[in-house]
C-alpha positions as CSV (number, residue, x, y, z in Angstrom):
1,M,163.7,115.7,81.7
2,T,166.7,118.1,82.0
3,D,170.1,116.6,80.9
4,S,172.7,116.7,83.7
5,L,175.1,119.5,83.8
6,E,178.0,117.1,83.1
7,D,176.1,115.9,79.9
8,V,175.4,119.3,78.8
9,L,179.1,120.4,79.2
10,E,180.2,117.3,77.4
11,E,178.0,118.0,74.5
12,R,179.1,121.6,74.2
13,A,182.8,120.6,74.4
14,S,182.3,118.1,71.5
15,E,181.0,120.9,69.3
16,E,184.4,122.4,69.1
17,L,183.1,126.1,69.7
18,G,186.6,127.6,69.0
19,D,185.5,128.3,65.5
20,A,181.9,129.2,66.4
21,P,180.4,132.7,66.2
22,R,180.9,134.9,69.4
23,D,177.2,134.6,70.3
24,D,177.3,130.8,70.3
25,I,180.1,130.9,72.8
26,V,178.3,133.3,75.1
27,A,175.1,131.2,74.7
28,A,177.1,128.1,75.8
29,V,178.5,129.9,78.9
30,E,175.1,131.3,79.8
31,E,173.5,127.9,79.5
32,M,176.1,126.3,81.7
33,V,175.6,129.0,84.6
34,A,171.7,128.7,84.2
35,H,171.7,125.0,84.6
36,P,169.8,124.0,87.8
37,E,172.7,121.9,89.0
38,Y,175.3,124.7,88.6
39,P,176.5,125.1,92.1
40,C,177.6,128.8,92.3
41,L,174.7,131.2,93.2
42,G,176.8,134.1,92.8
43,A,177.4,133.3,89.3
44,R,173.7,132.7,88.7
45,S,172.9,136.0,90.2
46,V,175.5,137.8,88.1
47,F,174.2,136.3,84.8
48,R,170.6,136.7,85.7
49,R,171.3,140.4,86.2
50,D,173.3,140.7,83.0
51,A,176.2,141.9,85.3
52,A,179.0,139.7,83.8
53,T,181.5,141.5,81.4
54,L,182.1,138.8,79.0
55,V,184.8,138.9,76.3
56,V,185.6,136.3,73.8
57,L,189.3,136.2,72.8
58,D,191.3,134.1,70.4
59,D,194.5,132.4,71.9
60,L,195.2,131.9,75.6
61,A,198.8,131.3,74.7
62,D,199.3,134.4,72.6
63,S,201.8,136.6,74.2
64,S,202.9,138.5,71.1
65,P,202.9,142.3,71.2
66,G,199.3,143.5,70.6
67,G,198.1,139.9,70.7
68,T,195.4,138.2,72.7
69,L,197.0,138.6,76.2
70,D,197.6,142.3,75.6
71,T,193.9,142.7,74.6
72,L,192.9,140.9,77.8
73,G,195.1,143.3,79.8
74,G,193.6,146.4,78.3
75,A,190.0,145.1,78.9
76,L,190.9,144.1,82.5
77,A,192.4,147.6,83.2
78,Q,189.3,149.3,81.9
79,Y,187.1,146.9,83.8
80,A,189.0,147.6,87.0
81,D,188.5,151.3,86.5
82,E,184.9,151.1,85.9
83,A,183.6,148.3,88.2
84,D,181.9,149.3,91.4
85,P,183.0,146.9,94.3
86,E,180.4,148.6,96.5
87,G,177.5,147.5,94.1
88,D,175.9,144.3,93.5
89,L,178.1,141.2,92.5
90,V,179.8,141.5,89.2
91,S,182.4,139.5,87.3
92,F,184.8,139.7,84.3
93,V,184.7,136.5,82.2
94,A,187.3,136.0,79.4
95,C,186.6,133.0,77.1
96,F,189.3,131.8,74.7
97,R,188.9,129.9,71.3
98,E,192.0,128.1,71.8
99,P,194.0,126.1,72.8
100,V,191.8,123.5,74.4
101,P,194.1,121.8,77.0
102,L,194.3,118.1,77.1
103,D,194.6,118.0,80.9
104,E,194.7,119.9,84.0
105,G,198.4,120.3,84.0
106,E,198.4,121.9,80.6
107,F,195.7,124.3,81.6
108,E,197.5,125.3,84.7
109,A,200.5,126.2,82.6
110,L,198.4,128.1,80.2
111,L,196.7,130.1,83.1
112,W,199.8,131.0,85.0
113,G,201.5,132.0,81.6
114,A,198.7,134.4,81.0
115,L,198.8,135.8,84.5
116,Q,202.5,136.2,84.4
117,H,202.3,138.1,81.0
118,L,199.4,140.4,82.5
119,H,201.6,141.2,85.4
120,D,204.8,141.7,83.3
121,R,202.9,144.4,81.1
122,D,201.2,146.0,84.2
123,D,203.0,149.2,85.3
124,T,200.9,149.9,88.4
125,P,201.7,149.0,92.0
126,W,200.3,145.8,93.5
127,A,196.8,146.2,95.0
128,E,196.8,147.4,98.6
129,G,195.6,144.9,101.2
130,V,196.7,141.8,99.6
131,A,200.0,140.1,99.2
132,A,202.0,140.0,96.0
133,D,203.9,136.7,97.0
134,P,202.0,133.8,95.5
135,D,203.0,131.5,98.3
136,N,201.6,134.0,100.9
137,P,198.3,133.0,102.5
138,H,197.0,136.5,101.8
139,F,198.0,136.5,98.1
140,A,195.5,137.8,95.4
141,F,196.3,138.5,91.8
142,S,196.6,142.2,91.0
143,V,195.9,144.0,87.7
144,A,195.8,148.0,87.3
145,G,196.0,148.2,91.2
146,T,193.0,146.1,91.7
147,A,192.8,142.7,93.6
148,F,191.2,139.8,91.8
149,F,190.4,136.2,92.6
150,V,190.9,134.2,89.4
151,V,188.9,131.1,88.4
152,G,190.1,128.9,85.7
153,L,187.6,126.7,83.7
154,H,188.2,124.4,80.7
155,P,186.4,121.4,79.1
156,N,188.7,118.7,80.5
157,A,188.6,119.7,84.3
158,S,188.3,116.8,86.6
159,R,185.5,118.7,88.7
160,V,182.3,119.2,86.8
161,A,181.9,122.7,88.1
162,R,185.3,123.7,86.8
163,R,184.5,122.7,83.2
164,A,183.3,125.1,80.7
165,P,182.6,125.0,76.9
166,V,185.8,126.7,76.1
167,P,188.9,127.7,78.1
168,T,187.7,130.5,80.5
169,L,189.3,132.8,83.1
170,V,187.0,134.7,85.5
171,F,188.3,137.6,87.4
172,N,186.2,138.4,90.7
173,L,186.8,141.6,92.7
174,H,188.3,140.9,96.1
175,E,186.6,143.8,97.5
176,Q,183.2,142.6,96.8
177,F,183.7,139.5,98.9
178,E,185.1,141.6,101.8
179,R,181.8,143.6,101.7
180,M,179.7,140.5,101.8
181,R,181.6,139.3,104.7
182,S,181.1,142.5,106.6
183,D,177.4,142.6,106.0
184,G,176.9,139.0,107.0
185,R,175.9,137.4,103.6
186,Y,179.3,135.7,102.9
187,Q,179.3,132.7,105.2
188,R,175.6,131.5,104.2
189,M,176.5,131.7,100.5
190,R,179.8,130.0,101.0
191,D,178.2,127.0,102.7
192,T,175.5,126.7,100.3
193,I,177.8,126.5,97.3
194,R,180.0,124.0,99.0
195,R,176.9,121.9,99.6
196,R,175.8,122.1,96.0
197,D,179.3,121.4,94.8
198,T,179.5,118.3,96.9
199,E,176.1,117.1,95.7
200,L,177.3,117.6,92.2
201,Q,180.5,115.9,92.4
202,G,179.8,113.4,95.1
203,F,182.6,114.7,97.6
204,L,183.9,118.0,98.7
205,N,186.7,119.6,96.7
206,P,189.9,118.8,98.5
207,M,191.3,122.2,97.5
208,V,188.8,124.0,99.7
209,S,190.4,126.4,102.1
210,D,189.8,129.7,103.8
211,H,191.6,132.8,102.7
212,G,194.5,133.3,105.1
213,D,195.1,129.6,105.7
214,T,196.7,128.9,102.3
215,S,197.4,130.9,99.2
216,E,194.5,131.1,97.0
217,A,196.8,130.7,94.0
218,R,196.5,127.0,94.7
219,Q,192.9,127.2,93.6
220,Y,193.1,129.3,90.5
221,A,193.6,126.5,87.8
222,G,191.4,123.9,89.6
223,R,193.9,121.1,89.8
224,A,194.4,119.4,93.1
225,V,198.0,120.3,93.8
226,P,200.4,118.7,96.4
227,D,201.3,120.4,99.6
228,D,204.7,121.3,98.2
229,W,203.3,122.9,95.1
230,T,204.6,126.5,94.3
231,P,202.8,128.8,91.9
232,P,204.8,129.4,88.8
233,F,204.6,133.1,89.1
234,E,207.3,135.7,89.7
235,V,206.4,139.3,90.9
236,E,208.5,142.3,89.9
237,A,210.0,143.8,93.1
238,D,209.1,147.3,92.1
239,A,205.5,146.4,91.7
240,V,204.9,145.7,95.3
241,A,203.8,148.7,97.2
242,G,201.4,149.5,100.1
243,E,200.8,145.9,101.3
244,R,199.3,145.5,104.6
245,S,200.6,142.8,106.9
246,P,198.5,139.6,107.2
247,D,196.8,140.4,110.3
248,E,195.5,143.6,108.8
249,T,193.9,141.8,105.9
250,T,190.2,141.5,106.1
251,S,189.3,139.3,103.1
252,D,188.1,135.7,103.8
253,D,187.8,132.5,101.8
254,H,186.4,133.3,98.4
255,A,184.3,130.2,98.0
256,A,181.4,132.4,96.9
257,A,183.6,133.6,93.8
258,V,181.5,134.1,90.7
259,V,181.7,131.2,88.3
260,T,183.3,128.5,90.4
261,E,182.4,125.3,92.3
262,G,182.7,126.8,95.7
263,R,186.1,125.0,96.1
């Protein structure tokens, strides 16, 4: 009998993989996504096709010149340049050896600190077609002129599908979900993921929302945030260029985002 996904993740977290060889960390993430209970069908497809760009980095809090977050920024810029949003689903997965957050609040601070660093070092205009204001319902994170939906996972998340063997940030191309919506595949996948996540957790994620109703920034770290929560993120004024107005934006709720619980 297969151990539950929750038990598998708890066992991997207890192994303290931060000091393990890279291949062990990659294997643990692959095991997580391949588990029969893992709710995200998009993630399963990406990993099954070997279409995940997975990097193992050192310290999620390292903002020193030439440090971990600068390395992440360079890898993301290269990925943005090479990824094909018109092709099959792909995903960029960044795993970090440390620090392992004690709770969701600590992870939220680490995630937004990393995104702020990436933005501060990014000299390209904000991606067209999405908002740069993190309170805007049409917000999406931008790196190298490319819009991403960010999914944070860590060992101590309250929801099983937001747990991972090590702290992890997943960057999913906004454009690929717009394409799925236009060709009619999106809603079916979204609904299936939400159903599977509800079966796994026992209740629907209270943070579920459709893109355009509330800012997707509220979902990035996986913590259930209050209505008056404001993303701890500031955008450089000269980075904003070419934004379309909300009624021109075509992207929808990203519940099908790779490596997430379907929110």
